[in-house]
Phi, psi and omega in degrees: 000130182301132180108328181293316188293328186286349186266359187291354183258013182286173186288155190294319182295321177290326183298322182301314179292317180297319178297320178299316178296317180297323178293325174296316177298319179298321176300321177295321179292319175302316180298315181297315179303314182287326176296316177294327176296316178300317178297317181296322182277352185289337185077006183267346186266131174289157187310309181297323179289320177301318179300318178293318179300317179294321177296314179297322177300321179295325175298315180294326176294321176295319176300312180304311183297319178294319179294316179300313180300318181292315179302315180295317180296334179271004177086010180267172177247116181296141175292145180270151175286157172282177174283154181306321180297325179291320176295319180302317180292312182298325182268002180054049182299335180293347179268355180281114185242353183209168175301320178300322177297317180296315180296322179296319177296313180299319179298316179299315181293320180294320178295318177299318179293318177305308182294325178295313180297319177294322183293332183269351183309312181292343183278339182290137175282333181264125176297327178295320178292323177299320178296317178298318179299321178295321178293320176297317178300323178297317177298315181297322178295320176299315179301312181302317182296313180298314181295319178298318178294321178298329178277355181079017180278146178287148174289155178303140180273336182264162175276167177055046183285323188264150177082004182276000000 
């Protein structure tokens, strides 16, 4: 992701906190990738919805790859993903009985990621990382919006809905 690579030269004390934040973000991306995998393998998604889920999963894989590269360039060690079975248990995948259930879970996770990315922007010591976090939040917000519409949910009526 453009912007991630250029920040690897910042000072060491700031980097430690930034790497910690990036690893938390990486954990969210691992969770999203695996949640979409669980949804794809569930057999509950109709073809057009499955196609969107796979596309969103590819976005999360790109986020993951950019975060891993940045963490490594900053001298950090990227967190490893759990096993798919562990995500299935943590996300209570056994309770997913319909396409709507899968979409509701994805919507919840996307909203959580949106708010997490927005929430950490002020914590970054690097302005470039803050910008990247804002771009990630924009992707997550797009995902949330599409999924909410697929569920037939109304868009928020008020302004400043996200990150609160």
